[in-house]
PDB file of N, CA, C and O in Angstrom:
ATOM      1  N   MET A   1      55.216 197.824 126.723  1.00  0.00           N
ATOM      2  CA  MET A   1      55.561 198.644 127.679  1.00  0.00           C
ATOM      3  C   MET A   1      57.252 197.760 127.140  1.00  0.00           C
ATOM      4  O   MET A   1      58.379 198.240 127.021  1.00  0.00           O
ATOM      5  N   ASN A   2      56.814 196.546 126.955  1.00  0.00           N
ATOM      6  CA  ASN A   2      58.593 195.467 127.135  1.00  0.00           C
ATOM      7  C   ASN A   2      59.224 195.710 125.355  1.00  0.00           C
ATOM      8  O   ASN A   2      60.436 195.641 125.154  1.00  0.00           O
ATOM      9  N   GLU A   3      58.479 195.921 124.469  1.00  0.00           N
ATOM     10  CA  GLU A   3      58.757 196.731 123.001  1.00  0.00           C
ATOM     11  C   GLU A   3      59.411 198.040 123.981  1.00  0.00           C
ATOM     12  O   GLU A   3      60.302 197.749 124.780  1.00  0.00           O
ATOM     13  N   LEU A   4      59.059 199.094 123.908  1.00  0.00           N
ATOM     14  CA  LEU A   4      59.727 200.249 124.241  1.00  0.00           C
ATOM     15  C   LEU A   4      60.873 200.228 124.924  1.00  0.00           C
ATOM     16  O   LEU A   4      61.689 201.121 124.695  1.00  0.00           O
ATOM     17  N   LEU A   5      61.091 199.482 125.636  1.00  0.00           N
ATOM     18  CA  LEU A   5      62.462 199.650 127.294  1.00  0.00           C
ATOM     19  C   LEU A   5      63.504 198.752 125.964  1.00  0.00           C
ATOM     20  O   LEU A   5      64.733 198.797 126.021  1.00  0.00           O
ATOM     21  N   THR A   6      62.769 197.994 124.854  1.00  0.00           N
ATOM     22  CA  THR A   6      63.740 196.880 124.415  1.00  0.00           C
ATOM     23  C   THR A   6      64.500 198.156 123.526  1.00  0.00           C
ATOM     24  O   THR A   6      65.709 198.350 123.650  1.00  0.00           O
ATOM     25  N   LEU A   7      63.519 199.118 122.486  1.00  0.00           N
ATOM     26  CA  LEU A   7      63.533 200.113 122.131  1.00  0.00           C
ATOM     27  C   LEU A   7      64.665 200.767 121.960  1.00  0.00           C
ATOM     28  O   LEU A   7      65.448 200.868 121.015  1.00  0.00           O
ATOM     29  N   LEU A   8      64.584 201.559 123.940  1.00  0.00           N
ATOM     30  CA  LEU A   8      65.164 202.679 123.743  1.00  0.00           C
ATOM     31  C   LEU A   8      66.692 201.791 124.553  1.00  0.00           C
ATOM     32  O   LEU A   8      67.567 202.600 124.862  1.00  0.00           O
ATOM     33  N   LEU A   9      66.951 200.663 124.805  1.00  0.00           N
ATOM     34  CA  LEU A   9      67.585 199.910 124.975  1.00  0.00           C
ATOM     35  C   LEU A   9      68.995 199.717 123.340  1.00  0.00           C
ATOM     36  O   LEU A   9      70.225 199.753 123.355  1.00  0.00           O
ATOM     37  N   ALA A  10      68.274 199.579 122.507  1.00  0.00           N
ATOM     38  CA  ALA A  10      68.730 199.704 121.336  1.00  0.00           C
ATOM     39  C   ALA A  10      69.493 200.694 120.967  1.00  0.00           C
ATOM     40  O   ALA A  10      70.611 200.674 120.454  1.00  0.00           O
ATOM     41  N   GLY A  11      68.385 202.110 121.448  1.00  0.00           N
ATOM     42  CA  GLY A  11      69.058 203.424 121.121  1.00  0.00           C
ATOM     43  C   GLY A  11      70.365 203.627 121.738  1.00  0.00           C
ATOM     44  O   GLY A  11      71.400 203.930 121.144  1.00  0.00           O
ATOM     45  N   VAL A  12      70.221 203.439 122.932  1.00  0.00           N
ATOM     46  CA  VAL A  12      71.087 203.224 123.960  1.00  0.00           C
ATOM     47  C   VAL A  12      72.869 202.817 123.767  1.00  0.00           C
ATOM     48  O   VAL A  12      73.990 203.281 123.976  1.00  0.00           O
ATOM     49  N   ALA A  13      72.045 201.413 123.127  1.00  0.00           N
ATOM     50  CA  ALA A  13      73.450 201.110 122.843  1.00  0.00           C
ATOM     51  C   ALA A  13      74.381 201.106 121.436  1.00  0.00           C
ATOM     52  O   ALA A  13      75.557 200.801 121.233  1.00  0.00           O
ATOM     53  N   GLY A  14      73.333 201.575 120.589  1.00  0.00           N
ATOM     54  CA  GLY A  14      74.064 202.465 119.021  1.00  0.00           C
ATOM     55  C   GLY A  14      75.015 203.714 119.488  1.00  0.00           C
ATOM     56  O   GLY A  14      76.198 203.957 119.254  1.00  0.00           O
ATOM     57  N   SER A  15      74.261 204.237 120.059  1.00  0.00           N
ATOM     58  CA  SER A  15      75.224 205.819 120.951  1.00  0.00           C
ATOM     59  C   SER A  15      76.983 204.839 121.410  1.00  0.00           C
ATOM     60  O   SER A  15      78.187 204.683 121.210  1.00  0.00           O
ATOM     61  N   MET A  16      75.694 204.456 122.172  1.00  0.00           N
ATOM     62  CA  MET A  16      78.044 203.439 122.667  1.00  0.00           C
ATOM     63  C   MET A  16      78.856 203.128 121.832  1.00  0.00           C
ATOM     64  O   MET A  16      80.084 203.209 121.863  1.00  0.00           O
ATOM     65  N   LEU A  17      77.661 202.479 120.467  1.00  0.00           N
ATOM     66  CA  LEU A  17      78.971 201.858 119.540  1.00  0.00           C
ATOM     67  C   LEU A  17      79.602 203.064 119.147  1.00  0.00           C
ATOM     68  O   LEU A  17      80.747 203.433 119.407  1.00  0.00           O
ATOM     69  N   GLY A  18      78.476 203.793 118.309  1.00  0.00           N
ATOM     70  CA  GLY A  18      79.202 205.510 117.755  1.00  0.00           C
ATOM     71  C   GLY A  18      79.968 205.537 118.320  1.00  0.00           C
ATOM     72  O   GLY A  18      81.077 205.267 117.860  1.00  0.00           O
ATOM     73  N   ALA A  19      79.698 206.048 120.275  1.00  0.00           N
ATOM     74  CA  ALA A  19      80.646 206.777 120.486  1.00  0.00           C
ATOM     75  C   ALA A  19      81.973 205.668 120.402  1.00  0.00           C
ATOM     76  O   ALA A  19      82.937 206.430 120.323  1.00  0.00           O
ATOM     77  N   VAL A  20      82.391 204.567 120.384  1.00  0.00           N
ATOM     78  CA  VAL A  20      83.495 203.864 120.785  1.00  0.00           C
ATOM     79  C   VAL A  20      83.997 203.927 119.367  1.00  0.00           C
ATOM     80  O   VAL A  20      85.170 204.285 119.263  1.00  0.00           O
ATOM     81  N   PHE A  21      83.215 203.597 118.022  1.00  0.00           N
ATOM     82  CA  PHE A  21      83.490 204.263 116.858  1.00  0.00           C
ATOM     83  C   PHE A  21      84.259 205.586 116.363  1.00  0.00           C
ATOM     84  O   PHE A  21      85.242 205.771 115.645  1.00  0.00           O
ATOM     85  N   PHE A  22      83.089 206.691 117.292  1.00  0.00           N
ATOM     86  CA  PHE A  22      84.101 207.911 116.600  1.00  0.00           C
ATOM     87  C   PHE A  22      84.795 208.424 117.476  1.00  0.00           C
ATOM     88  O   PHE A  22      85.430 209.432 117.165  1.00  0.00           O
ATOM     89  N   GLY A  23      84.901 207.871 118.908  1.00  0.00           N
ATOM     90  CA  GLY A  23      85.802 207.929 119.880  1.00  0.00           C
ATOM     91  C   GLY A  23      87.328 207.550 118.678  1.00  0.00           C
ATOM     92  O   GLY A  23      88.153 208.275 118.121  1.00  0.00           O
ATOM     93  N   GLY A  24      87.138 206.365 118.706  1.00  0.00           N
ATOM     94  CA  GLY A  24      89.030 205.286 118.032  1.00  0.00           C
ATOM     95  C   GLY A  24      88.915 206.210 116.980  1.00  0.00           C
ATOM     96  O   GLY A  24      89.469 207.236 117.375  1.00  0.00           O
ATOM     97  N   LEU A  25      88.282 206.447 115.326  1.00  0.00           N
ATOM     98  CA  LEU A  25      88.442 207.426 114.981  1.00  0.00           C
ATOM     99  C   LEU A  25      89.423 208.464 115.569  1.00  0.00           C
ATOM    100  O   LEU A  25      90.586 208.605 115.192  1.00  0.00           O
ATOM    101  N   TRP A  26      88.795 209.188 116.559  1.00  0.00           N
ATOM    102  CA  TRP A  26      89.594 210.774 116.496  1.00  0.00           C
ATOM    103  C   TRP A  26      91.096 209.637 117.065  1.00  0.00           C
ATOM    104  O   TRP A  26      92.267 209.680 116.688  1.00  0.00           O
ATOM    105  N   TRP A  27      90.627 208.991 117.773  1.00  0.00           N
ATOM    106  CA  TRP A  27      91.929 208.574 118.732  1.00  0.00           C
ATOM    107  C   TRP A  27      93.698 208.374 117.505  1.00  0.00           C
ATOM    108  O   TRP A  27      94.776 208.961 117.419  1.00  0.00           O
ATOM    109  N   THR A  28      92.882 206.977 116.683  1.00  0.00           N
ATOM    110  CA  THR A  28      93.286 207.142 115.697  1.00  0.00           C
ATOM    111  C   THR A  28      93.881 208.393 114.551  1.00  0.00           C
ATOM    112  O   THR A  28      94.741 208.012 113.756  1.00  0.00           O
ATOM    113  N   VAL A  29      93.597 209.301 114.505  1.00  0.00           N
ATOM    114  CA  VAL A  29      93.866 210.281 113.854  1.00  0.00           C
ATOM    115  C   VAL A  29      94.723 211.043 114.108  1.00  0.00           C
ATOM    116  O   VAL A  29      95.493 211.612 113.334  1.00  0.00           O
ATOM    117  N   ARG A  30      94.599 211.141 115.873  1.00  0.00           N
ATOM    118  CA  ARG A  30      95.253 212.194 116.565  1.00  0.00           C
ATOM    119  C   ARG A  30      96.977 211.380 116.746  1.00  0.00           C
ATOM    120  O   ARG A  30      98.087 211.910 116.694  1.00  0.00           O
ATOM    121  N   LYS A  31      96.683 210.278 116.915  1.00  0.00           N
ATOM    122  CA  LYS A  31      98.248 208.516 117.200  1.00  0.00           C
ATOM    123  C   LYS A  31      98.800 208.686 115.930  1.00  0.00           C
ATOM    124  O   LYS A  31      99.992 208.750 115.629  1.00  0.00           O
ATOM    125  N   GLY A  32      97.330 208.784 114.864  1.00  0.00           N
ATOM    126  CA  GLY A  32      98.186 208.021 113.460  1.00  0.00           C
ATOM    127  C   GLY A  32      99.525 209.992 112.675  1.00  0.00           C
ATOM    128  O   GLY A  32     100.372 210.064 111.784  1.00  0.00           O
ATOM    129  N   LEU A  33      99.136 210.730 113.340  1.00  0.00           N
ATOM    130  CA  LEU A  33      99.636 211.927 113.233  1.00  0.00           C
ATOM    131  C   LEU A  33     101.477 211.434 113.343  1.00  0.00           C
ATOM    132  O   LEU A  33     102.294 211.517 112.426  1.00  0.00           O
ATOM    133  N   SER A  34     101.648 211.086 114.321  1.00  0.00           N
ATOM    134  CA  SER A  34     102.555 210.862 114.987  1.00  0.00           C
ATOM    135  C   SER A  34     103.587 209.306 115.253  1.00  0.00           C
ATOM    136  O   SER A  34     104.487 208.960 116.019  1.00  0.00           O
ATOM    137  N   SER A  35     102.677 208.599 113.918  1.00  0.00           N
ATOM    138  CA  SER A  35     103.084 207.216 114.175  1.00  0.00           C
ATOM    139  C   SER A  35     104.387 207.199 112.895  1.00  0.00           C
ATOM    140  O   SER A  35     104.699 208.033 112.044  1.00  0.00           O
ATOM    141  N   GLY A  36     104.878 205.973 113.206  1.00  0.00           N
ATOM    142  CA  GLY A  36     105.976 205.424 112.155  1.00  0.00           C
ATOM    143  C   GLY A  36     105.369 205.095 111.054  1.00  0.00           C
ATOM    144  O   GLY A  36     105.714 205.488 109.940  1.00  0.00           O
ATOM    145  N   GLN A  37     104.310 204.260 111.320  1.00  0.00           N
ATOM    146  CA  GLN A  37     103.739 203.596 110.386  1.00  0.00           C
ATOM    147  C   GLN A  37     101.960 203.581 110.031  1.00  0.00           C
ATOM    148  O   GLN A  37     101.242 202.581 110.024  1.00  0.00           O
ATOM    149  N   PRO A  38     101.589 204.868 109.782  1.00  0.00           N
ATOM    150  CA  PRO A  38     100.016 205.184 110.258  1.00  0.00           C
ATOM    151  C   PRO A  38      99.178 204.548 109.207  1.00  0.00           C
ATOM    152  O   PRO A  38      97.959 204.434 109.329  1.00  0.00           O
ATOM    153  N   GLY A  39      99.793 204.170 108.259  1.00  0.00           N
ATOM    154  CA  GLY A  39      99.147 203.115 107.221  1.00  0.00           C
ATOM    155  C   GLY A  39      98.483 201.398 107.951  1.00  0.00           C
ATOM    156  O   GLY A  39      97.519 200.676 107.696  1.00  0.00           O
ATOM    157  N   PHE A  40      99.073 201.375 108.452  1.00  0.00           N
ATOM    158  CA  PHE A  40      98.822 199.579 109.542  1.00  0.00           C
ATOM    159  C   PHE A  40      97.727 200.501 110.474  1.00  0.00           C
ATOM    160  O   PHE A  40      96.504 200.412 110.363  1.00  0.00           O
ATOM    161  N   LEU A  41      98.614 201.621 111.638  1.00  0.00           N
ATOM    162  CA  LEU A  41      97.375 201.880 112.489  1.00  0.00           C
ATOM    163  C   LEU A  41      96.022 202.204 112.126  1.00  0.00           C
ATOM    164  O   LEU A  41      95.050 201.942 112.836  1.00  0.00           O
ATOM    165  N   PHE A  42      95.952 203.031 110.517  1.00  0.00           N
ATOM    166  CA  PHE A  42      94.332 203.271 110.114  1.00  0.00           C
ATOM    167  C   PHE A  42      93.904 202.424 109.636  1.00  0.00           C
ATOM    168  O   PHE A  42      92.675 202.370 109.657  1.00  0.00           O
ATOM    169  N   LEU A  43      94.591 201.408 109.013  1.00  0.00           N
ATOM    170  CA  LEU A  43      93.821 200.033 108.709  1.00  0.00           C
ATOM    171  C   LEU A  43      93.468 199.369 109.667  1.00  0.00           C
ATOM    172  O   LEU A  43      92.246 199.225 109.704  1.00  0.00           O
ATOM    173  N   TYR A  44      94.243 198.694 110.809  1.00  0.00           N
ATOM    174  CA  TYR A  44      93.991 198.224 111.639  1.00  0.00           C
ATOM    175  C   TYR A  44      92.928 198.771 112.664  1.00  0.00           C
ATOM    176  O   TYR A  44      92.750 197.848 113.459  1.00  0.00           O
ATOM    177  N   SER A  45      92.302 199.622 112.943  1.00  0.00           N
ATOM    178  CA  SER A  45      92.130 200.714 113.594  1.00  0.00           C
ATOM    179  C   SER A  45      90.611 200.697 112.613  1.00  0.00           C
ATOM    180  O   SER A  45      89.640 200.928 113.333  1.00  0.00           O
ATOM    181  N   MET A  46      90.226 200.458 111.058  1.00  0.00           N
ATOM    182  CA  MET A  46      89.496 201.134 110.806  1.00  0.00           C
ATOM    183  C   MET A  46      88.623 198.998 110.851  1.00  0.00           C
ATOM    184  O   MET A  46      87.406 198.827 110.912  1.00  0.00           O
ATOM    185  N   LEU A  47      89.312 198.194 110.815  1.00  0.00           N
ATOM    186  CA  LEU A  47      88.628 196.972 110.944  1.00  0.00           C
ATOM    187  C   LEU A  47      88.522 196.480 112.032  1.00  0.00           C
ATOM    188  O   LEU A  47      87.870 195.453 112.221  1.00  0.00           O
ATOM    189  N   LEU A  48      89.352 197.336 113.267  1.00  0.00           N
ATOM    190  CA  LEU A  48      88.838 196.798 114.772  1.00  0.00           C
ATOM    191  C   LEU A  48      87.516 197.328 115.367  1.00  0.00           C
ATOM    192  O   LEU A  48      86.773 196.615 116.042  1.00  0.00           O
ATOM    193  N   ARG A  49      87.208 198.927 115.005  1.00  0.00           N
ATOM    194  CA  ARG A  49      86.056 199.550 114.806  1.00  0.00           C
ATOM    195  C   ARG A  49      84.672 198.838 113.873  1.00  0.00           C
ATOM    196  O   ARG A  49      83.612 198.312 114.213  1.00  0.00           O
ATOM    197  N   THR A  50      85.195 199.079 112.810  1.00  0.00           N
ATOM    198  CA  THR A  50      83.716 198.077 111.924  1.00  0.00           C
ATOM    199  C   THR A  50      83.923 197.304 112.650  1.00  0.00           C
ATOM    200  O   THR A  50      83.185 197.669 113.565  1.00  0.00           O
ATOM    201  N   GLY A  51      84.575 196.113 113.114  1.00  0.00           N
ATOM    202  CA  GLY A  51      84.132 194.545 113.266  1.00  0.00           C
ATOM    203  C   GLY A  51      83.156 194.514 114.810  1.00  0.00           C
ATOM    204  O   GLY A  51      82.163 193.834 115.069  1.00  0.00           O
ATOM    205  N   ILE A  52      83.830 195.447 115.591  1.00  0.00           N
ATOM    206  CA  ILE A  52      82.927 195.840 117.328  1.00  0.00           C
ATOM    207  C   ILE A  52      81.295 196.365 116.000  1.00  0.00           C
ATOM    208  O   ILE A  52      80.335 195.625 115.784  1.00  0.00           O
ATOM    209  N   VAL A  53      81.440 197.345 115.564  1.00  0.00           N
ATOM    210  CA  VAL A  53      79.794 198.065 115.043  1.00  0.00           C
ATOM    211  C   VAL A  53      78.831 197.125 114.514  1.00  0.00           C
ATOM    212  O   VAL A  53      77.623 197.295 114.676  1.00  0.00           O
ATOM    213  N   LEU A  54      79.304 196.167 113.907  1.00  0.00           N
ATOM    214  CA  LEU A  54      79.165 195.695 113.064  1.00  0.00           C
ATOM    215  C   LEU A  54      78.102 194.232 113.847  1.00  0.00           C
ATOM    216  O   LEU A  54      77.020 193.837 113.411  1.00  0.00           O
ATOM    217  N   ALA A  55      79.248 193.405 115.711  1.00  0.00           N
ATOM    218  CA  ALA A  55      79.299 192.812 115.864  1.00  0.00           C
ATOM    219  C   ALA A  55      78.050 192.740 116.753  1.00  0.00           C
ATOM    220  O   ALA A  55      77.214 191.938 117.169  1.00  0.00           O
ATOM    221  N   GLY A  56      78.460 194.270 116.818  1.00  0.00           N
ATOM    222  CA  GLY A  56      77.020 194.938 118.221  1.00  0.00           C
ATOM    223  C   GLY A  56      75.438 195.264 117.671  1.00  0.00           C
ATOM    224  O   GLY A  56      74.291 195.107 118.089  1.00  0.00           O
ATOM    225  N   PHE A  57      76.082 195.791 116.524  1.00  0.00           N
ATOM    226  CA  PHE A  57      74.462 196.089 115.468  1.00  0.00           C
ATOM    227  C   PHE A  57      73.399 194.813 114.969  1.00  0.00           C
ATOM    228  O   PHE A  57      72.235 194.798 114.569  1.00  0.00           O
ATOM    229  N   SER A  58      74.723 193.476 115.282  1.00  0.00           N
ATOM    230  CA  SER A  58      73.973 192.093 115.138  1.00  0.00           C
ATOM    231  C   SER A  58      73.046 191.666 116.309  1.00  0.00           C
ATOM    232  O   SER A  58      71.877 191.281 116.296  1.00  0.00           O
ATOM    233  N   TYR A  59      74.366 191.943 117.831  1.00  0.00           N
ATOM    234  CA  TYR A  59      73.662 191.184 118.633  1.00  0.00           C
ATOM    235  C   TYR A  59      72.505 192.535 119.203  1.00  0.00           C
ATOM    236  O   TYR A  59      71.395 192.122 119.540  1.00  0.00           O
ATOM    237  N   PHE A  60      72.642 193.426 119.265  1.00  0.00           N
ATOM    238  CA  PHE A  60      71.589 194.274 119.628  1.00  0.00           C
ATOM    239  C   PHE A  60      70.270 193.889 118.638  1.00  0.00           C
ATOM    240  O   PHE A  60      69.312 193.202 118.993  1.00  0.00           O
ATOM    241  N   ALA A  61      70.457 194.486 117.345  1.00  0.00           N
ATOM    242  CA  ALA A  61      69.733 194.177 116.495  1.00  0.00           C
ATOM    243  C   ALA A  61      68.767 193.058 116.514  1.00  0.00           C
ATOM    244  O   ALA A  61      67.599 193.220 116.162  1.00  0.00           O
ATOM    245  N   ASN A  62      69.248 191.902 116.929  1.00  0.00           N
ATOM    246  CA  ASN A  62      68.962 190.110 116.813  1.00  0.00           C
ATOM    247  C   ASN A  62      67.345 190.044 116.200  1.00  0.00           C
ATOM    248  O   ASN A  62      66.235 189.972 116.725  1.00  0.00           O
ATOM    249  N   GLN A  63      67.954 190.123 114.532  1.00  0.00           N
ATOM    250  CA  GLN A  63      66.314 189.962 113.514  1.00  0.00           C
ATOM    251  C   GLN A  63      65.405 191.242 112.986  1.00  0.00           C
ATOM    252  O   GLN A  63      64.670 191.294 112.000  1.00  0.00           O
ATOM    253  N   HIS A  64      65.738 192.382 114.095  1.00  0.00           N
ATOM    254  CA  HIS A  64      64.505 193.043 113.809  1.00  0.00           C
ATOM    255  C   HIS A  64      64.840 194.190 113.403  1.00  0.00           C
ATOM    256  O   HIS A  64      65.744 194.989 113.644  1.00  0.00           O
ATOM    257  N   LEU A  65      63.931 194.134 112.725  1.00  0.00           N
ATOM    258  CA  LEU A  65      64.790 196.056 111.559  1.00  0.00           C
ATOM    259  C   LEU A  65      64.293 197.364 112.056  1.00  0.00           C
ATOM    260  O   LEU A  65      64.632 198.476 111.653  1.00  0.00           O
ATOM    261  N   ASP A  66      62.967 196.911 113.506  1.00  0.00           N
ATOM    262  CA  ASP A  66      63.200 198.590 114.193  1.00  0.00           C
ATOM    263  C   ASP A  66      64.084 198.353 115.847  1.00  0.00           C
ATOM    264  O   ASP A  66      63.757 199.113 116.759  1.00  0.00           O
ATOM    265  N   ARG A  67      64.637 197.806 115.980  1.00  0.00           N
ATOM    266  CA  ARG A  67      65.773 197.523 116.629  1.00  0.00           C
ATOM    267  C   ARG A  67      66.788 198.390 115.837  1.00  0.00           C
ATOM    268  O   ARG A  67      67.268 199.497 116.081  1.00  0.00           O
ATOM    269  N   LEU A  68      67.010 197.243 114.474  1.00  0.00           N
ATOM    270  CA  LEU A  68      68.410 197.806 113.877  1.00  0.00           C
ATOM    271  C   LEU A  68      68.802 199.077 113.482  1.00  0.00           C
ATOM    272  O   LEU A  68      69.919 199.554 113.280  1.00  0.00           O
ATOM    273  N   VAL A  69      67.028 199.812 113.363  1.00  0.00           N
ATOM    274  CA  VAL A  69      67.146 201.427 113.131  1.00  0.00           C
ATOM    275  C   VAL A  69      66.872 202.135 113.914  1.00  0.00           C
ATOM    276  O   VAL A  69      66.673 203.314 113.625  1.00  0.00           O
ATOM    277  N   THR A  70      66.760 201.665 115.220  1.00  0.00           N
ATOM    278  CA  THR A  70      66.875 202.566 116.568  1.00  0.00           C
ATOM    279  C   THR A  70      68.219 202.821 116.613  1.00  0.00           C
ATOM    280  O   THR A  70      68.796 203.908 116.585  1.00  0.00           O
ATOM    281  N   CYS A  71      68.883 201.152 116.723  1.00  0.00           N
ATOM    282  CA  CYS A  71      70.384 201.332 117.121  1.00  0.00           C
ATOM    283  C   CYS A  71      71.393 202.308 115.912  1.00  0.00           C
ATOM    284  O   CYS A  71      72.353 203.016 116.215  1.00  0.00           O
ATOM    285  N   LEU A  72      70.839 202.084 114.520  1.00  0.00           N
ATOM    286  CA  LEU A  72      71.673 203.124 113.762  1.00  0.00           C
ATOM    287  C   LEU A  72      71.157 205.062 114.220  1.00  0.00           C
ATOM    288  O   LEU A  72      71.885 206.053 114.167  1.00  0.00           O
ATOM    289  N   LEU A  73      70.018 204.994 114.540  1.00  0.00           N
ATOM    290  CA  LEU A  73      69.654 206.529 115.005  1.00  0.00           C
ATOM    291  C   LEU A  73      70.801 206.706 116.194  1.00  0.00           C
ATOM    292  O   LEU A  73      71.613 207.632 116.194  1.00  0.00           O
ATOM    293  N   GLY A  74      70.739 205.709 117.169  1.00  0.00           N
ATOM    294  CA  GLY A  74      71.622 205.852 118.454  1.00  0.00           C
ATOM    295  C   GLY A  74      73.047 206.320 118.150  1.00  0.00           C
ATOM    296  O   GLY A  74      73.578 207.253 118.753  1.00  0.00           O
ATOM    297  N   PHE A  75      73.664 205.576 117.123  1.00  0.00           N
ATOM    298  CA  PHE A  75      74.677 205.747 116.064  1.00  0.00           C
ATOM    299  C   PHE A  75      75.702 206.983 116.051  1.00  0.00           C
ATOM    300  O   PHE A  75      76.821 207.408 116.340  1.00  0.00           O
ATOM    301  N   ILE A  76      73.911 207.327 115.253  1.00  0.00           N
ATOM    302  CA  ILE A  76      74.011 208.724 114.230  1.00  0.00           C
ATOM    303  C   ILE A  76      73.825 209.406 115.469  1.00  0.00           C
ATOM    304  O   ILE A  76      73.186 208.356 115.529  1.00  0.00           O
ATOM    305  N   ALA A  77      73.742 209.909 116.267  1.00  0.00           N
ATOM    306  CA  ALA A  77      73.411 210.646 117.391  1.00  0.00           C
ATOM    307  C   ALA A  77      74.806 210.777 117.679  1.00  0.00           C
ATOM    308  O   ALA A  77      75.443 211.808 117.458  1.00  0.00           O
ATOM    309  N   ALA A  78      75.446 209.356 118.349  1.00  0.00           N
ATOM    310  CA  ALA A  78      77.057 209.454 118.828  1.00  0.00           C
ATOM    311  C   ALA A  78      77.888 210.372 117.840  1.00  0.00           C
ATOM    312  O   ALA A  78      78.605 211.283 118.253  1.00  0.00           O
ATOM    313  N   ARG A  79      77.770 210.132 116.823  1.00  0.00           N
ATOM    314  CA  ARG A  79      78.566 210.723 115.550  1.00  0.00           C
ATOM    315  C   ARG A  79      78.337 212.245 115.658  1.00  0.00           C
ATOM    316  O   ARG A  79      79.227 212.975 115.220  1.00  0.00           O
ATOM    317  N   ILE A  80      76.999 212.909 116.312  1.00  0.00           N
ATOM    318  CA  ILE A  80      77.027 214.420 116.142  1.00  0.00           C
ATOM    319  C   ILE A  80      77.578 215.034 117.728  1.00  0.00           C
ATOM    320  O   ILE A  80      77.856 216.181 118.080  1.00  0.00           O
ATOM    321  N   VAL A  81      77.590 213.848 118.405  1.00  0.00           N
ATOM    322  CA  VAL A  81      77.951 214.511 119.749  1.00  0.00           C
ATOM    323  C   VAL A  81      79.676 214.154 119.819  1.00  0.00           C
ATOM    324  O   VAL A  81      80.334 214.993 120.433  1.00  0.00           O
ATOM    325  N   VAL A  82      80.259 213.249 119.370  1.00  0.00           N
ATOM    326  CA  VAL A  82      81.659 213.052 119.569  1.00  0.00           C
ATOM    327  C   VAL A  82      82.562 214.464 118.248  1.00  0.00           C
ATOM    328  O   VAL A  82      83.572 215.124 118.491  1.00  0.00           O
ATOM    329  N   THR A  83      81.856 214.484 117.176  1.00  0.00           N
ATOM    330  CA  THR A  83      82.167 215.720 116.173  1.00  0.00           C
ATOM    331  C   THR A  83      82.193 217.067 117.200  1.00  0.00           C
ATOM    332  O   THR A  83      83.109 217.820 117.530  1.00  0.00           O
ATOM    333  N   ARG A  84      80.601 217.010 117.585  1.00  0.00           N
ATOM    334  CA  ARG A  84      80.853 218.914 118.204  1.00  0.00           C
ATOM    335  C   ARG A  84      82.014 218.300 119.109  1.00  0.00           C
ATOM    336  O   ARG A  84      82.964 218.972 118.709  1.00  0.00           O
ATOM    337  N   MET A  85      82.532 217.444 120.078  1.00  0.00           N
ATOM    338  CA  MET A  85      82.946 217.350 121.274  1.00  0.00           C
ATOM    339  C   MET A  85      84.691 217.750 121.044  1.00  0.00           C
ATOM    340  O   MET A  85      85.568 218.431 121.575  1.00  0.00           O
ATOM    341  N   THR A  86      84.549 217.088 120.217  1.00  0.00           N
ATOM    342  CA  THR A  86      86.660 216.981 119.308  1.00  0.00           C
ATOM    343  C   THR A  86      86.618 217.717 118.356  1.00  0.00           C
ATOM    344  O   THR A  86      87.455 217.388 117.515  1.00  0.00           O
ATOM    345  N   ARG A  87      85.753 218.979 117.951  1.00  0.00           N
ATOM    346  CA  ARG A  87      85.712 220.344 117.307  1.00  0.00           C
ATOM    347  C   ARG A  87      86.759 220.342 117.671  1.00  0.00           C
ATOM    348  O   ARG A  87      86.984 219.540 118.577  1.00  0.00           O
ATOM    349  N   PRO A  88      87.965 221.235 117.169  1.00  0.00           N
ATOM    350  CA  PRO A  88      89.458 222.431 117.305  1.00  0.00           C
ATOM    351  C   PRO A  88      88.940 223.681 117.975  1.00  0.00           C
ATOM    352  O   PRO A  88      88.453 224.432 117.131  1.00  0.00           O
ATOM    353  N   ALA A  89      88.891 224.064 118.953  1.00  0.00           N
ATOM    354  CA  ALA A  89      88.455 225.393 119.770  1.00  0.00           C
ATOM    355  C   ALA A  89      88.673 226.468 118.275  1.00  0.00           C
ATOM    356  O   ALA A  89      89.726 226.231 117.684  1.00  0.00           O
ATOM    357  N   PRO A  90      87.891 227.461 117.718  1.00  0.00           N
ATOM    358  CA  PRO A  90      87.961 228.814 117.473  1.00  0.00           C
ATOM    359  C   PRO A  90      89.989 229.055 117.755  1.00  0.00           C
ATOM    360  O   PRO A  90      90.710 228.519 118.596  1.00  0.00           O
ATOM    361  N   GLU A  91      90.355 230.106 116.609  1.00  0.00           N
ATOM    362  CA  GLU A  91      91.615 230.563 116.856  1.00  0.00           C
ATOM    363  C   GLU A  91      91.005 232.277 117.338  1.00  0.00           C
ATOM    364  O   GLU A  91      89.850 232.601 117.062  1.00  0.00           O
ATOM    365  N   ALA A  92      91.428 232.704 117.660  1.00  0.00           N
ATOM    366  CA  ALA A  92      90.886 234.343 118.027  1.00  0.00           C
ATOM    367  C   ALA A  92      91.216 235.274 117.322  1.00  0.00           C
ATOM    368  O   ALA A  92      92.231 235.188 116.631  1.00  0.00           O
ATOM    369  N   SER A  93      90.631 236.112 117.325  1.00  0.00           N
ATOM    370  CA  SER A  93      90.845 236.777 115.733  1.00  0.00           C
ATOM    371  C   SER A  93      91.958 238.104 116.108  1.00  0.00           C
ATOM    372  O   SER A  93      91.401 238.884 116.880  1.00  0.00           O
ATOM    373  N   HIS A  94      93.026 238.432 115.839  1.00  0.00           N
ATOM    374  CA  HIS A  94      93.812 239.580 116.613  1.00  0.00           C
ATOM    375  C   HIS A  94      93.543 240.846 115.808  1.00  0.00           C
ATOM    376  O   HIS A  94      94.526 241.176 115.145  1.00  0.00           O
ATOM    377  N   ALA A  95      92.518 241.623 115.683  1.00  0.00           N
ATOM    378  CA  ALA A  95      92.214 242.744 115.091  1.00  0.00           C
ATOM    379  C   ALA A  95      93.289 243.170 115.831  1.00  0.00           C
ATOM    380  O   ALA A  95      93.873 242.813 116.855  1.00  0.00           O
ATOM    381  N   SER A  96      93.443 244.723 114.361  1.00  0.00           N
ATOM    382  CA  SER A  96      94.534 245.487 114.898  1.00  0.00           C
ATOM    383  C   SER A  96      94.175 247.010 114.947  1.00  0.00           C
ATOM    384  O   SER A  96      94.991 247.823 115.380  1.00  0.00           O
TER     385      SER A  96
END
C-alpha cells in the first residue's frame, strides 16, 4: 500500500512539473512575441524550465525506475492537458 501511495505521489508530482514546464513554455511564447530580445527570453526560459523539471524528476524518482516512469507519465498527461487548455478558439466560419 505504501508503494502505491508513493507511485501516486510521483505521478502527481510529474503532472505538476509538466504543468510548470508547458505552462511556462506557453507564457514564454506569448511574451516572446512582444519582447525586445526574444532570443534571451526563450533561452533563459528553456534553461529554467528544464532545470526545474530535471531537479524534480531526480528528487521524486529517488533512483527508482518505477517512480521515474510514473513521474514521466504524469508529465506527459500534463502536456496533453496544457496543450488542450491553451489551444486557440476555433474561428467562426462566415458562410454566405
